C-alpha positions as CSV (number, residue, x, y, z in Angstrom):
1,M,0.0,0.0,0.0
2,I,1.0,3.6,-0.4
3,D,2.0,5.3,2.9
4,R,1.9,8.8,1.6
5,K,-1.1,11.1,1.9
6,I,-3.0,12.2,-1.1
7,I,-3.7,16.0,-1.3
8,L,-7.0,16.2,-3.1
9,A,-7.6,19.4,-5.0
10,S,-11.4,18.9,-5.1
11,K,-14.3,19.8,-3.0
12,S,-16.1,16.8,-4.2
13,P,-17.2,14.6,-1.3
14,R,-17.5,11.6,-3.7
15,R,-13.9,11.8,-4.8
16,K,-12.7,12.0,-1.1
17,Y,-14.9,9.1,-0.3
18,L,-13.6,7.0,-3.2
19,L,-9.9,7.8,-2.4
20,E,-10.5,6.8,1.3
21,Q,-12.3,3.6,0.2
22,G,-9.1,2.9,-1.9
23,G,-7.0,2.9,1.2
24,F,-5.6,6.5,1.0
25,E,-5.2,9.1,3.7
26,V,-6.7,12.2,2.1
27,E,-6.3,15.8,2.8
28,V,-8.4,18.3,0.9
29,R,-6.7,21.5,-0.3
30,T,-8.7,23.5,-2.7
31,F,-8.7,27.1,-4.3
32,D,-11.6,28.5,-6.3
33,V,-10.6,28.1,-10.1
34,E,-12.7,29.4,-12.8
35,E,-13.5,26.2,-15.0
36,V,-13.1,27.6,-18.5
37,Y,-11.3,26.1,-21.4
38,P,-10.4,27.2,-25.0
39,D,-13.3,27.0,-27.4
40,D,-11.3,25.1,-29.9
41,L,-10.2,22.4,-27.5
42,D,-11.4,18.8,-28.4
43,V,-14.2,18.2,-26.0
44,R,-12.7,14.8,-25.0
45,L,-9.7,16.6,-23.7
46,V,-11.6,19.1,-21.5
47,P,-11.6,17.0,-18.4
48,Q,-7.8,16.6,-18.4
49,Y,-7.4,20.3,-19.2
50,L,-9.6,21.3,-16.3
51,A,-7.9,18.7,-13.9
52,E,-4.5,20.4,-14.6
53,L,-6.0,23.7,-14.2
54,K,-7.3,22.8,-10.7
55,I,-3.9,21.8,-9.6
56,Q,-2.1,25.0,-10.5
57,P,-3.0,27.1,-7.4
58,V,-2.5,24.1,-5.1
59,V,0.9,23.1,-6.3
60,T,2.6,26.3,-5.0
61,N,2.0,24.8,-1.5
62,L,3.1,21.2,-2.3
63,K,5.8,19.8,0.0
64,S,8.4,17.2,-0.8
65,G,6.9,13.7,-0.5
66,E,3.3,14.9,-1.0
67,I,1.1,13.5,-4.0
68,L,-1.4,16.0,-5.3
69,L,-4.5,14.9,-7.3
70,A,-7.2,16.7,-9.1
71,A,-9.9,15.5,-11.4
72,D,-12.8,16.8,-13.5
73,T,-15.7,14.8,-14.9
74,I,-17.9,15.6,-17.9
75,V,-20.9,14.0,-19.3
76,L,-20.6,14.0,-23.1
77,F,-23.9,13.5,-25.0
78,E,-24.0,13.8,-28.8
79,N,-20.6,15.5,-28.7
80,E,-22.1,18.2,-26.2
81,I,-20.8,18.6,-22.7
82,L,-23.6,18.5,-20.2
83,G,-22.2,20.2,-17.1
84,K,-23.5,20.8,-13.7
85,P,-27.1,22.1,-14.3
86,K,-27.9,25.7,-13.5
87,D,-31.4,25.1,-12.2
88,K,-34.2,22.6,-12.0
89,E,-35.4,23.0,-15.6
90,Q,-31.9,22.4,-17.0
91,A,-31.5,19.4,-14.8
92,K,-34.7,18.0,-16.1
93,D,-33.7,18.8,-19.7
94,F,-30.4,17.0,-19.4
95,I,-32.2,13.8,-18.1
96,R,-34.9,14.1,-20.7
97,R,-32.5,14.4,-23.5
98,M,-30.3,11.4,-22.4
99,S,-33.5,9.2,-21.8
100,D,-33.4,5.9,-23.8
101,S,-29.9,6.6,-25.2
102,S,-26.2,6.4,-24.3
103,H,-23.7,9.0,-23.3
104,D,-20.0,9.1,-22.2
105,V,-18.7,10.0,-18.8
106,I,-15.0,11.2,-19.0
107,T,-12.9,11.8,-16.1
108,G,-9.6,13.7,-16.5
109,V,-7.0,13.1,-13.7
110,C,-3.9,14.9,-12.8
111,I,-1.5,13.4,-10.4
112,K,1.6,15.5,-9.3
113,T,4.6,15.4,-7.0
114,L,7.4,18.0,-7.0
115,A,9.4,15.7,-9.3
116,S,6.8,14.3,-11.7
117,Q,3.3,14.6,-13.2
118,N,0.9,12.2,-14.9
119,I,-2.3,13.4,-16.7
120,F,-4.8,11.0,-18.1
121,S,-8.5,10.5,-18.7
122,V,-10.9,7.5,-18.6
123,T,-14.1,7.1,-20.4
124,S,-17.1,4.9,-19.3
125,K,-20.3,4.5,-21.5
126,V,-23.7,4.6,-19.8
127,L,-27.0,3.6,-21.4
128,F,-30.2,4.9,-19.7
129,S,-33.6,3.4,-20.2
130,S,-36.4,5.6,-21.1
131,F,-37.8,8.1,-18.4
132,T,-41.3,9.2,-17.9
133,E,-41.9,12.8,-17.0
134,A,-42.9,11.7,-13.5
135,E,-39.6,9.9,-13.1
136,I,-37.7,12.9,-14.1
137,D,-39.6,15.0,-11.7
138,Y,-39.1,12.5,-8.8
139,Y,-35.3,12.3,-9.4
140,V,-34.9,16.2,-9.6
141,D,-37.1,16.9,-6.8
142,N,-35.7,14.2,-4.4
143,F,-32.1,14.0,-5.1
144,N,-29.4,16.8,-5.6
145,P,-28.5,16.9,-9.2
146,Y,-27.1,20.3,-9.2
147,D,-23.5,19.4,-8.2
148,K,-23.3,16.5,-10.7
149,A,-22.2,16.6,-14.3
150,G,-25.1,15.6,-16.5
151,A,-27.5,16.2,-13.6
152,Y,-27.2,12.7,-12.1
153,G,-25.3,10.5,-9.8
154,I,-24.9,6.9,-10.5
155,Q,-25.0,6.1,-6.8
156,D,-28.5,7.7,-6.5
157,W,-32.0,6.3,-7.5
158,I,-31.3,6.9,-11.1
159,G,-28.1,4.5,-11.0
160,W,-30.2,1.7,-9.3
161,T,-33.3,2.0,-11.5
162,K,-32.6,3.6,-14.9
163,I,-29.3,2.4,-16.1
164,K,-29.6,-0.6,-18.5
165,F,-25.9,-0.9,-19.3
166,I,-22.4,0.3,-18.2
167,E,-19.2,-0.1,-20.2
168,G,-16.1,0.7,-18.2
169,S,-15.4,1.9,-14.7
170,Y,-18.3,2.5,-12.1
171,S,-16.2,4.7,-10.0
172,N,-15.2,6.8,-13.1
173,I,-18.9,7.5,-13.4
174,M,-18.9,8.6,-9.7
175,G,-16.1,11.0,-10.5
176,L,-12.8,9.1,-10.1
177,P,-11.5,6.0,-12.0
178,M,-10.1,4.3,-8.9
179,H,-8.2,1.5,-10.7
180,E,-6.3,3.9,-12.9
181,V,-5.8,6.3,-10.0
182,Y,-4.5,3.6,-7.8
183,E,-2.1,2.5,-10.5
184,G,-1.1,6.1,-11.3
185,V,-0.4,7.0,-7.7
186,N,1.7,3.8,-7.2
187,Q,3.8,4.8,-10.3
188,I,4.4,8.4,-9.4
189,A,5.1,7.4,-5.7
190,K,8.2,5.4,-6.9
191,K,9.7,8.3,-8.8
């Protein structure tokens, strides 16, 4: 196991939980970062770009022996990024649009020490069954879709009842591809 603490540059409680479940000691250090990216950037590279962006203000306080990790997750539907919804209507619209179809969940990860950096992304495919308007209302009214890319959390009701198929990492859909993170932290810890 890795005996060094992970410095998590993310406010996401799910990412912290996943790292702790992976056996890591975690300390959260964040700075507010405006999550903007160049208009001409390939949409599939946006998560990596934003993960690296989130690391920049934290890295100035990084100490020798510390491992810093930042991540960003997007939902990509018909080549459009569905981010965190602004309001109830947008949350409903996102879910309505993805009903009875598939989308990609892409998480970009940046792992950094003072000596080395590793940036990568992982893609998972999710197939939703169809939603009725009552189901969409139920989900948006009873769960918190506003802090989640694509307006849903796989660990919520929607994940237990409306997902027909997943190809790839379940933890990636929650916000952190733990297999790849574990391997990446092991590699960078040896450098």
